[in-house]
N, C-alpha and C positions, 0 to 999 in steps of 0.2 A: 485729312491725309492719315493713312495706316502705316503702321511701322510691322514688318513682320520679323518673328521672332524665330529662329532656327535651334530645335534642342537637340544636342546629340545623346548617346546611348554609349556606355564605357562596359565592355564585358569581363575585363580583367580583373587582376587583384587589386585591392583598395592600397592605395598608395601609402607607403610607411612613413611615418613622422620620426625623425632622428629625435634620441630623447636630449632632454635640457640639460647642456653642460652647466657647470656651476661657475660662475663668473671667476674671472683668473683674479688673483691677489695685486693690488696694485704694485707698481713696479717699486723695488728697493725695500719690500717688506719680507721678512725672514719667513723662509718655508716652516709650515707646521712640524714636517716629517724630520726636520735638523733639530727641532726643539727638545732640549735635552730631556731624559727620562726623568723624572722625579724618584729620589731615590727612597726607598722605605722607612718610616718613620722609625726610629727605632724607640724602643720602651725603657723608659728612666726609673731608676730606683732599683733595689733587689729583685732578684727573680728567683734565686733558690728560696726552698722553704726555711732552711737553718737561717739564710739572711735575714728572712721577712721577721722570724720569731724574734731574732737577736735584735732588731731594729726596734721592735714592738716592744719588747720588755726594757732594753735601754730609753727609749724614748718614755714610758713609763717610770723609770726610775729619775729620769730627768725632771721630768713633771714634778713629781712627789720631793726631791730635793728642792727644787725652785718652791714649791709651796710650803715645805717646813721650813726652808729657811729665811724666805719671806715672813711668814707668822713669828718665827722666833726673834726677827730683828724688830721687827713693830712690837712685840710685847716687850722686848727688853728695853726699847727705847721709851715706852709708856713706863715701865718699871721705874728705869731710871730717872726720866723726867718725874715722876711723882715724887719720887726719894729726894731729888735736888729740891723740889718745890717745898717738900715737908722741912729740909735743912734751911731753906730760905727764909722761911716763916721764923723758924724758931730762932734763927739768929738774927733776924729782923726786931723781933720782940725783946730779945737780949739787948740788942744794942741802944734802942730806944731808952732803956732805963740807964744806961752806961752814960747817957749824953748828959744828964742831970749831975752827975758827979763830975763830970769832966768841964762843964760849965762852971762850976762852984771852983775848980782847982786848974784851970787851964792856964797855959803858959802859952800866950800869942807868939807865933813865931814870926807871923807877917799880916795882913788884913786877910786873906783867905785861909790860912793854914793855920790850925790848932793841934798842939801835940797833948793827947791825953795818956794817963798813964793807964791804958788797957794792960791786962796780964797778957801773958805768951799764949797766941791762938793756934789752934789745931788745923785749921786751913786757912787758905788765902782770903780776904775779904776786902771789899773795896767799900769805904763809908763815907757818907756826906752830910751835912744837917742844912736843911734850905730852910730858910727863911720867909715864911708863908708871903708878908707884907711887902718886903723888897723883891724877893726873887731871888736874892742872894745865897749862895752856898757856901757853907763853912766845911773845908775839908779835912778829916783828922789823919793823924797816921799814929801807928803804935810806938810808945817809947822802948817797949822791952822784946818786940817781936817785928820780925821782917815780914811777917805775914799779913800785916793791917796795910791796907793802901787808901789812898784819897780816891773818892770817886769824883771824876771829874765829868759833869754832864752837859748836854748842849740846853740852850734856852727853851728848845721845843720839847725835850725829855723833862726839864724842870716843870716847864707849864701843864705838861700832862700830870706829874704827879701831884702839883698843887690842885689841879682841879679835880682829882680821882686820888685822895692818898692810899686807898688799899689796890690800885691797879699796881701790875706787875709788866715789866718791858725787860725787852731785847736789847741790849745798846752793846756798840764796840767802843773799847777803851784801851788804846794801844795796842791795838792789833789783836787784843782777845776779846772774846765774846762773852759778856756776862748777863746774868739773869739778876734783874734789878727788883726789888720790893720795896715800898714805902709804909712806916710805921710813926705816927704822931707821937711826939714824944710826951710823957705824963704830964709835963706843964703846959703843954699845948703850945709853946711858944716856936717850937722846931717840928719840922717832919725830916725823919730820920731815915735816908736811903740807906739801904744796903746791897750789895751787890756780890754775886758767886760766880766763879768762873762756870764756864760749859766744857770747857776742855776734856774734862776727865770724862765725862758721857762722851762725847765724841770719840776719845780714844777707845773706849770700852767698845763703842759700836764699830768702830774702824776694825778692832781685833777680831770681834766677833763676824764681822764679814770676813775676813782673812779664813778664820777658821772654817768657817761654813764653806768657804770655796775650797780649801783642802780637803774637808769631809766629805762636801757633796762629790769633787772630782774624782776622790778615791771611792766613793760609794759607786759612782758611774763606772768606772774603771773594772770596780770587781763585778759588778753587773754584766760588763760586757763579757769579760773573760770566763765567767762562772755559767753564763748564758748560753755562750757558744759551746762551751765543754757539753753542759748538761744536755742541750738540743740534740749536737751530734751523737751522745751516747743514747738519748731516747730514741734518736731516729736510726740507730744501727741496725735494727732490724727491718727498717723500710728500706734500707740500703742493701739488704739481702734479698729482698722481694725484687727490687731492680737489676740485682745481679743474677739472679736465678731467671729472671724475665731475657735478659740479653744472653745468658747462655744457651736457654732453650730457641732463643729465635737463632743463636747461631749454630748450634749442632742440629736443629729440625732438618729432617731428611725428609724423602718420599716414604720411608719405611717407619715414620714417627720417632725416630731416635732423637732423645732430648726430653720427651714428654715425661717420662717417669722422674725427674728432679720435681723436688719439693722443698719449701721453705721451711725451716724448724720454726713450730709454732706452740712454743713453751709457754708464753704468756696469753692465754684466748682470752683474758677478761680485759685486756688494753685493747683499744683501738687499732695500734700496729698488728697486735696478735688478731683482732677481728680480720683485718686485711690479709694476713697472712693465710688466716684459714678459708676464707674466699678465694684466694689465688690459689691455693691446694686444690679447692673443690673444682675449680675452673680448669686447671690443669687433669685434673681426674677426669672430667665429663669430656674435654678434648680427648684425651689419650683414650678414653673408650671409643668416642664417636671416631676417631682414627683408625684404630684397629678394626671397629666394624664395617668402614669403608674398605680398609684392606682386604678384610676376610671378602667383603660382597665382591670386590672386584677379582678377589684368586677366584671365587666360586663362578662367576661370570666367566673369567677365563678357562676355568675348567669345563663349564657349561659350554661354551662356543667350541672347545677342542673334542668334547663327547659327542655334541651335535654333529660336528663335521663328520667325524668318524663313523656316526651310525648311518648318516646320510650317504656318505661314499660307498658304504657297505652295497646298499640295495643298488644304487648307481651302477657300482662295476658289474654288479650280476646283471643288471638291465644291458648294459653295453656287450659285457661278453655273450649273451644268449641272442643278442641283436646280431652279433658278429657271426657267431656258429650259424644262426639263421641264414644269414647273407650267404655265407660260404656253402651250405648245403643246399640252398636254392641255384646256386651259380653251377652245381653240378647235377641238379636236377631232383635232388631230393626236397620232400617237405614234410618237416618235423613238428606236428602240433605241440608236442612237449615242450619246445622253445617258447613259443606261445603263452602258454600257461604259466611258466616259471618267470616270464617277463612280467605276467599281469600279477602273479604273487608277490614279486618284488615292487612293483608300482604300488600295489596296495598295502603293502608293508609301510613303504615311504611315505603315503598320503596319510597313513595313522599315526606314524611319528611326526610328521610335520601337524598335524591334527592336536596330537598331545602336547607339542611345543606351543602352540597358540594359547592352548587352555592355560598354561603354566606362565605365558607371557600377560596373560589377562589378569591373572592372579597377582603377578608382582607389581600391574598398574593400580590406578583407583578405580577401575570398575566402570567409568565415565564413556569409555567407548563402547562395552556391551553390558549395559545392566543387565542382572539375573531377574528371571522373571518372579514372580511372588505371587503364588499361588496354595491355598490350602491342600493340603498332602495327606491321604490316608497312610502310616506307615505301614501298618499291615498286608494293604493291598501293594506297596511300593516293594516290601520284602518278599512278597509272593511272585512279582513280576520279575525281581531279580533272581530268585533262585530257579524259577521256570527256565529263564534263559541259559542259568548256568548248566543246569541238567542237560538241554539238548545239547551246549556244546561240549560238555564232558559227561557223555552216557554211562561210563563205564565207573564213574566216583560216586559216593554214595554222600548226597547232599540233604541234611535235613532241616526242614523247616519246623524250628522249635514253637515255642509259645512266645505269641506277641500279642500285648496289650491292645484291645479293640479301641480303646478311648485315647490312644497314641497319635498325635497330630501334629505337624509342622508347617510353617508357611515358607516356600523356598521354590527352586526352580526344580521339577520334578524328574526332567532329562539329565540334571547334573546328579541328583542325590541316586537316583538309578545307578548312574555310571559309578559311584562311589561303591555302592553295596556290589555289582559285578565285578568291579577291580578287586574288592576284598576277598570275594567267594573265587573267581577265576585264577587269582594271585594263590590262593591256598591250595586249589585244585592242582596248580603247575607243579608247585615247589614242595608238596609232602607226599607221603608214601601213598601208592593207591589203593591199598585196603583199608585205609583210616578215615574215618567218617569226619564230614563237614558240618559244623551246627550253624545257624544263624536264629538269632532271635531279638524281640525287642521289648522294651519296658517303659512303661511311662510314671513320672511322678509331678510333684506340682510345680518343678524348676525346670524339666525338661526331658526328653525324650532318649533312651540310649537303645544303640545298635550294637550287638556284638556278633563277630565272626569267630569262632573256634573252630582248630583244626585239630588234628591229632598227631601231628609231627611229622618228621624231626622237627624241631625248632632251631632256633639260631642262640648262639651264645650273647652273652651281655654286651661283650664288645661289639658283635657285629648288630645286634639289635638297636643301639645307638645311632646307626648309619640309614637305616630302612627308611627313612623319609627324605633322603639326599638324593639328588638327582642323579641319575646314570649309576647308581649305585647297585651292585651285585654281589651277593654273596659267593657265587660260582660264576665268574663271568662268560666261561668257556661255556658252561652248561646251559647257562640262562640264555645265552645269544642263540645257540642250537634250536631251543624251543620257541624262540621268536620274541623273547622278552626284549625291553629295550631299557629297564631300567628307572621308567617312569610313572608306572602305575601307583605306586606308594605316594610319590610327590603330588600327584594330581590330586589322591585323595585328601591329603594334608590342604592342598590348595582350595579344592571346593568347600570342604568343610569349615574352614577358616573364613572363605567368603561368605558362608551362611550363619556365622557368629557362633560357631560352634569348637570343639576341640576332638583330638583324635589321640589315642594313645595304645602303644603296642607293647605288649608284653610277652615275654616268649623264654622258654628253656628248650634244651635239645633233646631232653625225655619226653616231656609231654606236649610239647607244640607251642603254638603262639596262640594269644588271644588279641583281637582288634576291638575295642570300644571306641565307638562314635558317640559324642553328646553333642545334641540340638536343642537349641531353644524351644521348648513346647510353642504352639499356638496360642494367641491370648483369646478367649471365648468375647465373642459381640456382645 
């Protein structure tokens, strides 16, 4: 038995699978969106530099006070303890000798207390005589002094002194702490125990602690106020830097107002003085760059205004001649002069646009249209430029001077040819027709020099300073009438600069102008 399988074919779009939804939170659980936003953690401790420096110095003073006080206390306790031990040893030796005389002339008061005729005492003493065989003690008291007391010892203390007569103990008698030393009597029948109070040592140490607390607290307070005042005084110049920065930020405007402020740097050898010097240097650099940007923007606005004006002039002429041609055609006239004028203005506008493109490329980084790099014979380049200018200005005397045959440069021949032609044509247009124009070239180890010299009249020093500015004209009306746009010298400077060279314009009204172009010499292979 066979089973038939039927297979269907689906030509529609593939079915879309809905994205998996996250599982719903269990009932009663809090919504994560309702969870409180954690507050930012606040930094603990001082934040200002003054507080940090003050805390550091005060902490250092506290540590020093604690170290000095502790060291002083331990040294004083050791000194007083050694002194007490020395007094105890001397007193114990003296009392062991007195016992012999006391036992010879004793007057028994009771079975344990003997009254001996000791002389007046200079300090309080506690004395007892121990019988080693029985462990009993005889307590002595002074007959003429209240400074002598009986030493009442416990059985354990007596046993310890009998076992080691040279041993010293610290005992408590009637609420006082005593330091006890034992010394055998000269006859050997008794062990004399002598005790001295440690109260004077304890009192001295307590007074020392109180004195150290007062002196240490005063030192910490003095350090606190002195450090705060000193840090604030030392950082006053830093506050000047901060104040100046805030004033600059407040007064800063698109025109650069406020950047002329400076911080007094009368202490350049200090860290704050060096900071002030660096801050002033930064402000000066920012002011210079800000001024350069404003000047660049001003030049750009002037450039756009001049370019619009220069382009509007031929466009207006083209529209006018076109309108005139249309009107003449309407009345059946046909004047070819209108078309010639339209062509002339169109050529002029095309040349102006080309000049603007050259200047725009010069302002860029040169990546959009890099210069050609060819080995150029400067003599041939100058000869071509002079020949072209002679053809354009046949009435002018253009002299080809001496040109070094070894003068060679690397660059774009068309651009450099334009440089020389612009200089010669500019001289031909703006100088007297009867005065000659001379072009020559020299070479040395550092580079090639091309000079274009005219016979004048030249420009004044004030006008000569603007000769490389775009759209600048010494006589605007006369220059525009001659077809000049004021871009020729700007194009010369742009091309020479793109070839790594320099150009200089020297001029006097009486003797004319000299344009000197300096280009890097081609390196021999």
